[in-house]
N, CA, C and O atoms as CSV, one atom per row, in Angstrom:
chain,resi,resn,atom,element,x,y,z
A,1,UNK,N,N,-22.755,168.077,58.372
A,1,UNK,CA,C,-22.849,169.447,57.879
A,1,UNK,C,C,-23.148,170.363,59.049
A,1,UNK,O,O,-24.141,170.182,59.753
A,2,UNK,N,N,-22.297,171.332,59.249
A,2,UNK,CA,C,-22.467,172.267,60.363
A,2,UNK,C,C,-22.850,173.632,59.815
A,2,UNK,O,O,-22.258,174.117,58.851
A,3,UNK,N,N,-23.835,174.237,60.435
A,3,UNK,CA,C,-24.166,175.609,60.056
A,3,UNK,C,C,-24.620,176.360,61.294
A,3,UNK,O,O,-25.120,175.769,62.252
A,4,UNK,N,N,-24.439,177.652,61.259
A,4,UNK,CA,C,-24.882,178.505,62.358
A,4,UNK,C,C,-26.009,179.380,61.848
A,4,UNK,O,O,-26.284,179.411,60.649
A,5,UNK,N,N,-26.659,180.090,62.750
A,5,UNK,CA,C,-27.707,181.026,62.338
A,5,UNK,C,C,-27.153,182.049,61.356
A,5,UNK,O,O,-27.813,182.425,60.387
A,6,UNK,N,N,-25.933,182.491,61.624
A,6,UNK,CA,C,-25.339,183.518,60.784
A,6,UNK,C,C,-25.188,183.017,59.352
A,6,UNK,O,O,-25.523,183.737,58.411
A,7,UNK,N,N,-24.691,181.798,59.172
A,7,UNK,CA,C,-24.512,181.299,57.815
A,7,UNK,C,C,-25.861,181.047,57.148
A,7,UNK,O,O,-25.994,181.276,55.945
A,8,UNK,N,N,-26.855,180.587,57.887
A,8,UNK,CA,C,-28.192,180.413,57.326
A,8,UNK,C,C,-28.758,181.763,56.912
A,8,UNK,O,O,-29.331,181.896,55.831
A,9,UNK,N,N,-28.599,182.765,57.771
A,9,UNK,CA,C,-29.082,184.108,57.443
A,9,UNK,C,C,-28.375,184.642,56.207
A,9,UNK,O,O,-29.004,185.266,55.352
A,10,UNK,N,N,-27.074,184.402,56.106
A,10,UNK,CA,C,-26.321,184.863,54.937
A,10,UNK,C,C,-26.816,184.196,53.668
A,10,UNK,O,O,-26.953,184.851,52.635
A,11,UNK,N,N,-27.085,182.905,53.734
A,11,UNK,CA,C,-27.580,182.190,52.558
A,11,UNK,C,C,-28.952,182.703,52.139
A,11,UNK,O,O,-29.211,182.888,50.950
A,12,UNK,N,N,-29.825,182.932,53.105
A,12,UNK,CA,C,-31.157,183.446,52.788
A,12,UNK,C,C,-31.056,184.841,52.189
A,12,UNK,O,O,-31.720,185.137,51.196
A,13,UNK,N,N,-30.229,185.704,52.783
A,13,UNK,CA,C,-30.059,187.056,52.247
A,13,UNK,C,C,-29.510,187.029,50.829
A,13,UNK,O,O,-29.975,187.777,49.968
A,14,UNK,N,N,-28.527,186.175,50.578
A,14,UNK,CA,C,-27.968,186.081,49.229
A,14,UNK,C,C,-29.026,185.650,48.228
A,14,UNK,O,O,-29.070,186.163,47.110
A,15,UNK,N,N,-29.881,184.710,48.620
A,15,UNK,CA,C,-30.934,184.241,47.717
A,15,UNK,C,C,-31.994,185.312,47.481
A,15,UNK,O,O,-32.503,185.455,46.369
A,16,UNK,N,N,-32.323,186.060,48.527
A,16,UNK,CA,C,-33.392,187.057,48.417
A,16,UNK,C,C,-32.940,188.342,47.744
A,16,UNK,O,O,-33.732,188.979,47.048
A,17,UNK,N,N,-31.689,188.738,47.933
A,17,UNK,CA,C,-31.235,190.045,47.468
A,17,UNK,C,C,-30.127,189.929,46.422
A,17,UNK,O,O,-29.135,190.654,46.489
A,18,UNK,N,N,-30.289,189.031,45.464
A,18,UNK,CA,C,-29.271,188.803,44.444
A,18,UNK,C,C,-29.005,190.041,43.597
A,18,UNK,O,O,-27.864,190.283,43.204
A,19,UNK,N,N,-30.029,190.818,43.313
A,19,UNK,CA,C,-29.897,191.944,42.388
A,19,UNK,C,C,-29.466,193.244,43.054
A,19,UNK,O,O,-29.343,194.264,42.375
A,20,UNK,N,N,-29.235,193.237,44.357
A,20,UNK,CA,C,-28.885,194.468,45.056
A,20,UNK,C,C,-27.370,194.572,45.165
A,20,UNK,O,O,-26.719,193.694,45.732
A,21,UNK,N,N,-26.818,195.641,44.623
A,21,UNK,CA,C,-25.380,195.876,44.712
A,21,UNK,C,C,-25.074,196.573,46.026
A,21,UNK,O,O,-25.981,197.043,46.714
A,22,UNK,N,N,-23.803,196.639,46.372
A,22,UNK,CA,C,-23.401,197.322,47.597
A,22,UNK,C,C,-23.827,198.780,47.551
A,22,UNK,O,O,-24.284,199.333,48.552
A,23,UNK,N,N,-23.674,199.409,46.371
A,23,UNK,CA,C,-24.071,200.810,46.247
A,23,UNK,C,C,-25.581,200.972,46.437
A,23,UNK,O,O,-26.036,201.949,47.031
A,24,UNK,N,N,-26.350,200.010,45.929
A,24,UNK,CA,C,-27.805,200.085,46.053
A,24,UNK,C,C,-28.302,199.820,47.454
A,24,UNK,O,O,-29.418,200.209,47.798
A,25,UNK,N,N,-27.488,199.161,48.278
A,25,UNK,CA,C,-27.905,198.828,49.633
A,25,UNK,C,C,-27.630,199.954,50.623
A,25,UNK,O,O,-28.148,199.929,51.740
A,26,UNK,N,N,-26.827,200.935,50.237
A,26,UNK,CA,C,-26.492,202.022,51.155
A,26,UNK,C,C,-27.710,202.896,51.420
A,26,UNK,O,O,-28.513,203.143,50.520
A,27,UNK,N,N,-27.841,203.355,52.641
A,27,UNK,CA,C,-28.992,204.190,52.991
A,27,UNK,C,C,-28.665,205.665,52.952
A,27,UNK,O,O,-29.499,206.484,53.339
A,28,UNK,N,N,-27.483,206.031,52.498
A,28,UNK,CA,C,-27.126,207.438,52.357
A,28,UNK,C,C,-26.340,207.976,53.531
A,28,UNK,O,O,-26.032,207.267,54.489
A,29,UNK,N,N,-26.028,209.253,53.422
A,29,UNK,CA,C,-25.280,209.950,54.466
A,29,UNK,C,C,-26.259,210.685,55.365
A,29,UNK,O,O,-27.431,210.817,55.009
A,30,UNK,N,N,-25.811,211.170,56.528
A,30,UNK,CA,C,-26.715,211.967,57.362
A,30,UNK,C,C,-27.296,213.159,56.598
A,30,UNK,O,O,-28.456,213.516,56.801
A,31,UNK,N,N,-26.500,213.775,55.723
A,31,UNK,CA,C,-26.990,214.933,54.962
A,31,UNK,C,C,-28.072,214.537,53.967
A,31,UNK,O,O,-29.077,215.236,53.841
A,32,UNK,N,N,-27.884,213.418,53.254
A,32,UNK,CA,C,-28.905,213.013,52.284
A,32,UNK,C,C,-30.154,212.499,52.981
A,32,UNK,O,O,-31.263,212.705,52.488
A,33,UNK,N,N,-29.994,211.830,54.124
A,33,UNK,CA,C,-31.174,211.372,54.866
A,33,UNK,C,C,-31.952,212.546,55.437
A,33,UNK,O,O,-33.173,212.471,55.573
A,34,UNK,N,N,-31.262,213.628,55.772
A,34,UNK,CA,C,-31.941,214.804,56.326
A,34,UNK,C,C,-32.837,215.477,55.289
A,34,UNK,O,O,-33.763,216.199,55.658
A,35,UNK,N,N,-32.581,215.256,54.001
A,35,UNK,CA,C,-33.388,215.865,52.940
A,35,UNK,C,C,-34.649,215.067,52.617
A,35,UNK,O,O,-35.475,215.525,51.828
A,36,UNK,N,N,-34.812,213.904,53.200
A,36,UNK,CA,C,-35.976,213.071,52.916
A,36,UNK,C,C,-37.204,213.683,53.578
A,36,UNK,O,O,-37.175,214.033,54.758
A,37,UNK,N,N,-38.275,213.808,52.813
A,37,UNK,CA,C,-39.514,214.386,53.341
A,37,UNK,C,C,-40.478,213.279,53.765
A,37,UNK,O,O,-40.282,212.108,53.440
A,38,UNK,N,N,-41.492,213.660,54.475
A,38,UNK,CA,C,-42.538,212.721,54.883
A,38,UNK,C,C,-43.203,212.107,53.651
A,38,UNK,O,O,-43.493,210.911,53.622
A,39,UNK,N,N,-43.442,212.940,52.635
A,39,UNK,CA,C,-44.063,212.457,51.403
A,39,UNK,C,C,-43.167,211.432,50.701
A,39,UNK,O,O,-43.656,210.447,50.147
A,40,UNK,N,N,-41.841,211.676,50.729
A,40,UNK,CA,C,-40.900,210.708,50.149
A,40,UNK,C,C,-41.045,209.347,50.832
A,40,UNK,O,O,-41.090,208.311,50.170
A,41,UNK,N,N,-41.118,209.366,52.155
A,41,UNK,CA,C,-41.235,208.117,52.906
A,41,UNK,C,C,-42.556,207.421,52.635
A,41,UNK,O,O,-42.590,206.201,52.478
A,42,UNK,N,N,-43.648,208.180,52.578
A,42,UNK,CA,C,-44.952,207.583,52.311
A,42,UNK,C,C,-44.997,206.964,50.916
A,42,UNK,O,O,-45.538,205.873,50.736
A,43,UNK,N,N,-44.430,207.658,49.933
A,43,UNK,CA,C,-44.394,207.136,48.566
A,43,UNK,C,C,-43.540,205.871,48.493
A,43,UNK,O,O,-43.930,204.889,47.862
A,44,UNK,N,N,-42.379,205.900,49.140
A,44,UNK,CA,C,-41.490,204.735,49.154
A,44,UNK,C,C,-42.180,203.539,49.815
A,44,UNK,O,O,-42.115,202.421,49.306
A,45,UNK,N,N,-42.830,203.778,50.934
A,45,UNK,CA,C,-43.518,202.706,51.653
A,45,UNK,C,C,-44.626,202.109,50.796
A,45,UNK,O,O,-44.739,200.889,50.684
A,46,UNK,N,N,-45.449,202.975,50.187
A,46,UNK,CA,C,-46.565,202.497,49.368
A,46,UNK,C,C,-46.076,201.699,48.157
A,46,UNK,O,O,-46.745,200.761,47.724
A,47,UNK,N,N,-44.933,202.061,47.619
A,47,UNK,CA,C,-44.400,201.395,46.428
A,47,UNK,C,C,-43.701,200.076,46.778
A,47,UNK,O,O,-43.808,199.110,46.022
A,48,UNK,N,N,-42.992,200.019,47.901
A,48,UNK,CA,C,-42.138,198.867,48.191
A,48,UNK,C,C,-42.663,197.902,49.244
A,48,UNK,O,O,-42.338,196.716,49.192
A,49,UNK,N,N,-43.456,198.367,50.188
A,49,UNK,CA,C,-43.920,197.494,51.260
A,49,UNK,C,C,-45.272,196.903,50.886
A,49,UNK,O,O,-46.304,197.239,51.467
A,50,UNK,N,N,-45.239,196.021,49.908
A,50,UNK,CA,C,-46.422,195.322,49.420
A,50,UNK,C,C,-46.150,193.826,49.526
A,50,UNK,O,O,-44.996,193.398,49.565
A,51,UNK,N,N,-47.209,193.043,49.571
A,51,UNK,CA,C,-47.035,191.604,49.765
A,51,UNK,C,C,-46.243,190.949,48.643
A,51,UNK,O,O,-45.616,189.913,48.864
A,52,UNK,N,N,-46.255,191.524,47.450
A,52,UNK,CA,C,-45.484,190.936,46.354
A,52,UNK,C,C,-43.980,191.072,46.577
A,52,UNK,O,O,-43.201,190.427,45.875
A,53,UNK,N,N,-43.552,191.894,47.534
A,53,UNK,CA,C,-42.128,192.060,47.846
A,53,UNK,C,C,-41.724,191.338,49.128
A,53,UNK,O,O,-40.608,191.537,49.610
A,54,UNK,N,N,-42.590,190.513,49.688
A,54,UNK,CA,C,-42.320,189.864,50.970
A,54,UNK,C,C,-41.899,188.413,50.746
A,54,UNK,O,O,-42.490,187.705,49.932
A,55,UNK,N,N,-40.882,187.985,51.469
A,55,UNK,CA,C,-40.458,186.582,51.467
A,55,UNK,C,C,-40.427,186.100,52.908
A,55,UNK,O,O,-39.830,186.747,53.768
A,56,UNK,N,N,-41.060,184.980,53.174
A,56,UNK,CA,C,-41.032,184.373,54.505
A,56,UNK,C,C,-40.353,183.018,54.389
A,56,UNK,O,O,-40.583,182.279,53.432
A,57,UNK,N,N,-39.517,182.698,55.368
A,57,UNK,CA,C,-38.803,181.428,55.383
A,57,UNK,C,C,-39.141,180.728,56.689
A,57,UNK,O,O,-38.957,181.296,57.766
A,58,UNK,N,N,-39.632,179.503,56.600
A,58,UNK,CA,C,-39.923,178.711,57.784
A,58,UNK,C,C,-38.994,177.505,57.792
A,58,UNK,O,O,-38.745,176.890,56.755
A,59,UNK,N,N,-38.484,177.176,58.975
A,59,UNK,CA,C,-37.631,176.001,59.121
A,59,UNK,C,C,-38.184,175.143,60.239
A,59,UNK,O,O,-38.901,175.635,61.111
A,60,UNK,N,N,-37.860,173.886,60.219
A,60,UNK,CA,C,-38.287,173.002,61.290
A,60,UNK,C,C,-39.558,172.262,60.935
A,60,UNK,O,O,-39.994,172.249,59.784
A,61,UNK,N,N,-40.138,171.650,61.942
A,61,UNK,CA,C,-41.327,170.822,61.755
A,61,UNK,C,C,-42.576,171.695,61.734
A,61,UNK,O,O,-43.367,171.694,62.677
A,62,UNK,N,N,-42.738,172.440,60.645
A,62,UNK,CA,C,-43.890,173.322,60.485
A,62,UNK,C,C,-44.587,172.947,59.189
A,62,UNK,O,O,-43.975,172.967,58.121
A,63,UNK,N,N,-45.868,172.605,59.281
A,63,UNK,CA,C,-46.621,172.287,58.065
A,63,UNK,C,C,-47.026,173.583,57.372
A,63,UNK,O,O,-46.944,174.664,57.956
A,64,UNK,N,N,-47.458,173.464,56.141
A,64,UNK,CA,C,-47.910,174.637,55.389
A,64,UNK,C,C,-49.083,175.296,56.112
A,64,UNK,O,O,-49.146,176.522,56.207
A,65,UNK,N,N,-50.000,174.494,56.615
A,65,UNK,CA,C,-51.160,175.043,57.329
A,65,UNK,C,C,-50.732,175.788,58.592
A,65,UNK,O,O,-51.257,176.861,58.890
A,66,UNK,N,N,-49.774,175.219,59.335
A,66,UNK,CA,C,-49.281,175.887,60.542
A,66,UNK,C,C,-48.572,177.191,60.192
A,66,UNK,O,O,-48.735,178.195,60.884
A,67,UNK,N,N,-47.788,177.176,59.122
A,67,UNK,CA,C,-47.085,178.393,58.701
A,67,UNK,C,C,-48.080,179.483,58.330
A,67,UNK,O,O,-47.913,180.639,58.720
A,68,UNK,N,N,-49.102,179.125,57.585
A,68,UNK,CA,C,-50.126,180.114,57.214
A,68,UNK,C,C,-50.836,180.660,58.449
A,68,UNK,O,O,-51.108,181.857,58.537
A,69,UNK,N,N,-51.132,179.783,59.398
A,69,UNK,CA,C,-51.792,180.229,60.628
A,69,UNK,C,C,-50.894,181.178,61.416
A,69,UNK,O,O,-51.373,182.172,61.963
A,70,UNK,N,N,-49.590,180.878,61.479
A,70,UNK,CA,C,-48.651,181.760,62.178
A,70,UNK,C,C,-48.598,183.134,61.526
A,70,UNK,O,O,-48.587,184.157,62.211
A,71,UNK,N,N,-48.565,183.147,60.207
A,71,UNK,CA,C,-48.523,184.426,59.490
A,71,UNK,C,C,-49.802,185.214,59.746
A,71,UNK,O,O,-49.744,186.409,60.036
A,72,UNK,N,N,-50.948,184.561,59.642
A,72,UNK,CA,C,-52.221,185.251,59.871
A,72,UNK,C,C,-52.313,185.794,61.295
A,72,UNK,O,O,-52.816,186.895,61.518
A,73,UNK,N,N,-51.821,185.010,62.256
A,73,UNK,CA,C,-51.893,185.429,63.658
A,73,UNK,C,C,-50.915,186.555,63.975
A,73,UNK,O,O,-51.252,187.489,64.702
A,74,UNK,N,N,-49.709,186.464,63.429
A,74,UNK,CA,C,-48.659,187.408,63.799
A,74,UNK,C,C,-48.708,188.709,63.023
A,74,UNK,O,O,-48.416,189.771,63.571
A,75,UNK,N,N,-49.073,188.638,61.757
A,75,UNK,CA,C,-48.962,189.842,60.945
A,75,UNK,C,C,-49.871,189.743,59.747
A,75,UNK,O,O,-49.708,188.846,58.919
A,76,UNK,N,N,-50.812,190.631,59.637
A,76,UNK,CA,C,-51.724,190.657,58.491
A,76,UNK,C,C,-51.141,191.590,57.453
A,76,UNK,O,O,-51.024,192.792,57.692
A,77,UNK,N,N,-50.773,191.048,56.296
A,77,UNK,CA,C,-50.142,191.842,55.252
A,77,UNK,C,C,-51.177,192.649,54.473
A,77,UNK,O,O,-52.294,192.178,54.261
A,78,UNK,N,N,-50.817,193.857,54.046
A,78,UNK,CA,C,-51.727,194.665,53.243
A,78,UNK,C,C,-51.843,194.088,51.833
A,78,UNK,O,O,-51.036,193.242,51.449
A,79,UNK,N,N,-52.829,194.529,51.061
A,79,UNK,CA,C,-52.995,194.026,49.693
A,79,UNK,C,C,-51.771,194.310,48.833
A,79,UNK,O,O,-51.081,195.310,49.034
A,80,UNK,N,N,-51.503,193.421,47.867
A,80,UNK,CA,C,-50.341,193.580,46.998
A,80,UNK,C,C,-50.633,194.479,45.806
A,80,UNK,O,O,-49.738,195.171,45.322
A,81,UNK,N,N,-51.859,194.478,45.332
A,81,UNK,CA,C,-52.190,195.260,44.143
A,81,UNK,C,C,-52.559,196.687,44.524
A,81,UNK,O,O,-53.279,196.896,45.500
A,82,UNK,N,N,-52.076,197.677,43.764
A,82,UNK,CA,C,-52.354,199.082,44.101
A,82,UNK,C,C,-53.846,199.385,44.214
A,82,UNK,O,O,-54.263,200.150,45.083
A,83,UNK,N,N,-54.650,198.782,43.332
A,83,UNK,CA,C,-56.089,199.072,43.371
A,83,UNK,C,C,-56.781,198.477,44.595
A,83,UNK,O,O,-57.896,198.878,44.928
A,84,UNK,N,N,-56.130,197.520,45.270
A,84,UNK,CA,C,-56.697,196.933,46.482
A,84,UNK,C,C,-56.292,197.693,47.735
A,84,UNK,O,O,-56.901,197.532,48.792
A,85,UNK,N,N,-55.276,198.511,47.615
A,85,UNK,CA,C,-54.722,199.190,48.791
A,85,UNK,C,C,-55.701,200.210,49.356
A,85,UNK,O,O,-56.365,200.938,48.619
A,86,UNK,N,N,-55.769,200.241,50.652
A,86,UNK,CA,C,-56.561,201.236,51.361
A,86,UNK,C,C,-55.580,202.181,52.029
A,86,UNK,O,O,-54.696,201.748,52.767
A,87,UNK,N,N,-55.735,203.462,51.772
A,87,UNK,CA,C,-54.816,204.441,52.352
A,87,UNK,C,C,-54.903,204.370,53.876
A,87,UNK,O,O,-55.999,204.399,54.435
A,88,UNK,N,N,-53.760,204.277,54.548
A,88,UNK,CA,C,-53.790,204.217,56.009
A,88,UNK,C,C,-54.246,205.544,56.597
A,88,UNK,O,O,-53.959,206.615,56.061
A,89,UNK,N,N,-54.955,205.449,57.699
A,89,UNK,CA,C,-55.383,206.665,58.387
A,89,UNK,C,C,-54.162,207.303,59.031
A,89,UNK,O,O,-53.473,206.672,59.832
A,90,UNK,N,N,-53.902,208.535,58.685
A,90,UNK,CA,C,-52.736,209.237,59.216
A,90,UNK,C,C,-53.130,209.949,60.508
A,90,UNK,O,O,-54.120,210.680,60.554
A,91,UNK,N,N,-52.351,209.728,61.538
A,91,UNK,CA,C,-52.593,210.406,62.797
A,91,UNK,C,C,-51.699,211.631,62.870
A,91,UNK,O,O,-50.546,211.605,62.441
A,92,UNK,N,N,-52.244,212.692,63.412
A,92,UNK,CA,C,-51.423,213.891,63.547
A,92,UNK,C,C,-50.387,213.665,64.648
A,92,UNK,O,O,-50.607,212.891,65.580
A,93,UNK,N,N,-49.276,214.343,64.523
A,93,UNK,CA,C,-48.178,214.187,65.477
A,93,UNK,C,C,-48.571,214.717,66.849
A,93,UNK,O,O,-49.330,215.679,66.970
A,94,UNK,N,N,-48.047,214.077,67.860
A,94,UNK,CA,C,-48.251,214.533,69.228
A,94,UNK,C,C,-47.090,215.455,69.584
A,94,UNK,O,O,-45.933,215.041,69.519
A,95,UNK,N,N,-47.377,216.672,69.949
A,95,UNK,CA,C,-46.323,217.638,70.263
A,95,UNK,C,C,-46.193,217.797,71.763
A,95,UNK,O,O,-47.195,217.639,72.460
A,96,UNK,N,N,-45.044,218.094,72.296
A,96,UNK,CA,C,-43.786,218.351,71.598
A,96,UNK,C,C,-43.104,217.053,71.197
A,96,UNK,O,O,-43.233,216.038,71.881
A,97,UNK,N,N,-42.381,217.091,70.091
A,97,UNK,CA,C,-41.576,215.965,69.635
A,97,UNK,C,C,-40.149,216.208,70.109
A,97,UNK,O,O,-39.568,217.258,69.836
A,98,UNK,N,N,-39.596,215.247,70.809
A,98,UNK,CA,C,-38.235,215.371,71.328
A,98,UNK,C,C,-37.368,214.328,70.635
A,98,UNK,O,O,-37.708,213.146,70.592
A,99,UNK,N,N,-36.253,214.780,70.099
A,99,UNK,CA,C,-35.341,213.862,69.427
A,99,UNK,C,C,-33.942,214.052,69.975
A,99,UNK,O,O,-33.459,215.176,70.106
A,100,UNK,N,N,-33.302,212.947,70.290
A,100,UNK,CA,C,-31.912,212.976,70.720
A,100,UNK,C,C,-31.141,212.036,69.807
A,100,UNK,O,O,-31.427,210.840,69.765
A,101,UNK,N,N,-30.178,212.558,69.084
A,101,UNK,CA,C,-29.379,211.744,68.176
A,101,UNK,C,C,-28.098,211.328,68.874
A,101,UNK,O,O,-27.279,212.168,69.247
A,102,UNK,N,N,-27.933,210.031,69.046
A,102,UNK,CA,C,-26.729,209.514,69.691
A,102,UNK,C,C,-25.758,208.930,68.676
A,102,UNK,O,O,-24.568,208.796,68.962
A,103,UNK,N,N,-26.252,208.583,67.500
A,103,UNK,CA,C,-25.393,207.980,66.476
A,103,UNK,C,C,-25.926,208.354,65.108
A,103,UNK,O,O,-27.082,208.753,64.966
A,104,UNK,N,N,-25.075,208.222,64.103
A,104,UNK,CA,C,-25.481,208.541,62.744
A,104,UNK,C,C,-25.966,207.313,61.984
A,104,UNK,O,O,-26.087,207.353,60.759
A,105,UNK,N,N,-26.243,206.230,62.690
A,105,UNK,CA,C,-26.725,205.011,62.058
A,105,UNK,C,C,-28.137,204.748,62.565
A,105,UNK,O,O,-28.396,204.816,63.766
A,106,UNK,N,N,-29.033,204.453,61.656
A,106,UNK,CA,C,-30.413,204.167,62.019
A,106,UNK,C,C,-30.690,202.686,61.808
A,106,UNK,O,O,-30.299,202.119,60.788
A,107,UNK,N,N,-31.360,202.061,62.763
A,107,UNK,CA,C,-31.750,200.661,62.643
A,107,UNK,C,C,-33.232,200.574,62.965
A,107,UNK,O,O,-33.671,201.016,64.027
A,108,UNK,N,N,-33.992,200.012,62.057
A,108,UNK,CA,C,-35.429,199.853,62.256
A,108,UNK,C,C,-35.733,198.366,62.240
A,108,UNK,O,O,-35.238,197.640,61.377
A,109,UNK,N,N,-36.536,197.909,63.179
A,109,UNK,CA,C,-36.897,196.498,63.224
A,109,UNK,C,C,-38.387,196.370,63.499
A,109,UNK,O,O,-39.018,197.295,64.009
A,110,UNK,N,N,-38.931,195.236,63.160
A,110,UNK,CA,C,-40.346,194.963,63.373
A,110,UNK,C,C,-40.452,193.797,64.337
A,110,UNK,O,O,-39.842,192.751,64.118
A,111,UNK,N,N,-41.207,193.964,65.384
A,111,UNK,CA,C,-41.399,192.891,66.343
A,111,UNK,C,C,-42.823,192.375,66.288
A,111,UNK,O,O,-43.726,193.072,65.824
A,112,UNK,N,N,-43.020,191.180,66.751
A,112,UNK,CA,C,-44.353,190.605,66.768
A,112,UNK,C,C,-44.438,189.614,67.922
A,112,UNK,O,O,-43.432,189.015,68.301
A,113,UNK,N,N,-45.637,189.435,68.484
A,113,UNK,CA,C,-45.781,188.503,69.605
A,113,UNK,C,C,-45.825,187.053,69.109
A,113,UNK,O,O,-46.474,186.748,68.109
A,114,UNK,N,N,-45.138,186.183,69.810
A,114,UNK,CA,C,-45.166,184.756,69.504
A,114,UNK,C,C,-45.452,184.022,70.807
A,114,UNK,O,O,-44.739,184.226,71.790
A,115,UNK,N,N,-46.484,183.166,70.841
A,115,UNK,CA,C,-46.766,182.404,72.060
A,115,UNK,C,C,-45.547,181.586,72.486
A,115,UNK,O,O,-44.775,181.118,71.648
A,116,UNK,N,N,-45.388,181.424,73.792
A,116,UNK,CA,C,-44.203,180.763,74.350
A,116,UNK,C,C,-43.946,179.391,73.728
A,116,UNK,O,O,-42.804,179.060,73.409
A,117,UNK,N,N,-44.992,178.599,73.556
A,117,UNK,CA,C,-44.798,177.243,73.044
A,117,UNK,C,C,-44.366,177.211,71.575
A,117,UNK,O,O,-43.928,176.168,71.090
A,118,UNK,N,N,-44.481,178.325,70.865
A,118,UNK,CA,C,-44.093,178.374,69.454
A,118,UNK,C,C,-42.754,179.071,69.237
A,118,UNK,O,O,-42.286,179.158,68.102
A,119,UNK,N,N,-42.128,179.570,70.302
A,119,UNK,CA,C,-40.892,180.340,70.150
A,119,UNK,C,C,-39.743,179.520,69.582
A,119,UNK,O,O,-38.973,180.024,68.765
A,120,UNK,N,N,-39.616,178.267,70.000
A,120,UNK,CA,C,-38.511,177.447,69.488
A,120,UNK,C,C,-38.627,177.268,67.981
A,120,UNK,O,O,-37.623,177.309,67.270
A,121,UNK,N,N,-39.838,177.071,67.496
A,121,UNK,CA,C,-40.057,176.910,66.061
A,121,UNK,C,C,-39.759,178.194,65.311
A,121,UNK,O,O,-39.207,178.154,64.212
A,122,UNK,N,N,-40.113,179.322,65.884
A,122,UNK,CA,C,-39.987,180.605,65.192
A,122,UNK,C,C,-38.650,181.303,65.427
A,122,UNK,O,O,-38.387,182.328,64.799
A,123,UNK,N,N,-37.803,180.785,66.305
A,123,UNK,CA,C,-36.567,181.485,66.664
A,123,UNK,C,C,-35.676,181.760,65.450
A,123,UNK,O,O,-35.170,182.872,65.301
A,124,UNK,N,N,-35.478,180.770,64.588
A,124,UNK,CA,C,-34.618,180.978,63.411
A,124,UNK,C,C,-35.241,181.980,62.448
A,124,UNK,O,O,-34.542,182.818,61.879
A,125,UNK,N,N,-36.558,181.894,62.267
A,125,UNK,CA,C,-37.241,182.846,61.384
A,125,UNK,C,C,-37.180,184.240,61.983
A,125,UNK,O,O,-36.933,185.210,61.266
A,126,UNK,N,N,-37.398,184.355,63.276
A,126,UNK,CA,C,-37.368,185.663,63.931
A,126,UNK,C,C,-35.997,186.306,63.818
A,126,UNK,O,O,-35.895,187.526,63.691
A,127,UNK,N,N,-34.941,185.505,63.863
A,127,UNK,CA,C,-33.601,186.084,63.740
A,127,UNK,C,C,-33.363,186.644,62.347
A,127,UNK,O,O,-32.552,187.555,62.177
A,128,UNK,N,N,-34.053,186.115,61.356
A,128,UNK,CA,C,-33.917,186.626,59.993
A,128,UNK,C,C,-34.778,187.851,59.752
A,128,UNK,O,O,-34.431,188.700,58.931
A,129,UNK,N,N,-35.889,187.953,60.453
A,129,UNK,CA,C,-36.780,189.099,60.267
A,129,UNK,C,C,-36.216,190.285,60.978
A,129,UNK,O,O,-36.811,191.362,60.950
């Protein structure tokens, strides 16, 4: 059986996002994105970026205890229940803000530090995140 990272990523995405249609996955046009307010983003983040919406996939020779330790070390997730949530401290913007738009496509990614000796184990997971 032969598989590549791409096919593994596709299988994981299909399993995780079964209910999302192509129309639901679109992020809008430049005009509709320009109408999004800071409050819209904060509300969306508070509603969707909760631990109950997170899926982690580990592959390779990783025990459950090691996986939990990696998660705790790399990224501490906020509480899943609304009543447990603590409002994040908002920092005021540093002015002047300079923006240069080179393309109409936005890509956001999250990075995290992984010790060198653990990179081989985490490489497939990191490619999915």
